[in-house]
N, C-alpha and C positions, 0 to 999 in steps of 0.2 A: 464640281465642288470646290469651293473656294475657301483658303485659310487667310483670315484677317487677323493680323497683329498690331496693337496699337503701340508706337514707338514714343509718341509724346501728345500730350494733349488728353482730350476726352472726345469720344464720338458715339452717335447714335446709330445702330444696326436695326433695321426693321426687316424682318422676314415673315411672311404672309401676316402684314399688318401687326405684328406684335414687335415691340420694340424692346431692345437690350441696349443698356448704357455701358460702354466700355471706357476704361481709362487706361494710362500708361500702364503696360506689362499685361494686360487683358489680351485675351484671343478668343475666336469664335470660328466653327466650321459652319459654312454655309452650303446645304445641299444643292446640286446643280440644277434640279427640277422645281425649287422654291421660288417664289416672287421675291426680290428683295432689294433693298437700297441701303446706302450709307449718307446719313444725314451729317453735314457739317455745320453744327450749331455754334462752334466755335473753333479755332485753327487747331488743327492736329496733324500728326503724321502717322502712317500705317504702311505696312508692309502686307501686300495683297499677293497670294500665290494660288494659282489654279491647279487643280489636280485633277488630271484625265486618266481615264482608263484606255490601254491601248487596245 
């Protein structure tokens, strides 16, 4: 699982071919077993944290 937080700008997160548009201050959880990508349609900064089970 990944936690994405947009620090600056705007980004497009695609999970299983479904787009979600995020802007500064938005966040999303991406399940580990889902196909995903982050599209840089314009400059942005993000914080990405991977969450693993032990």
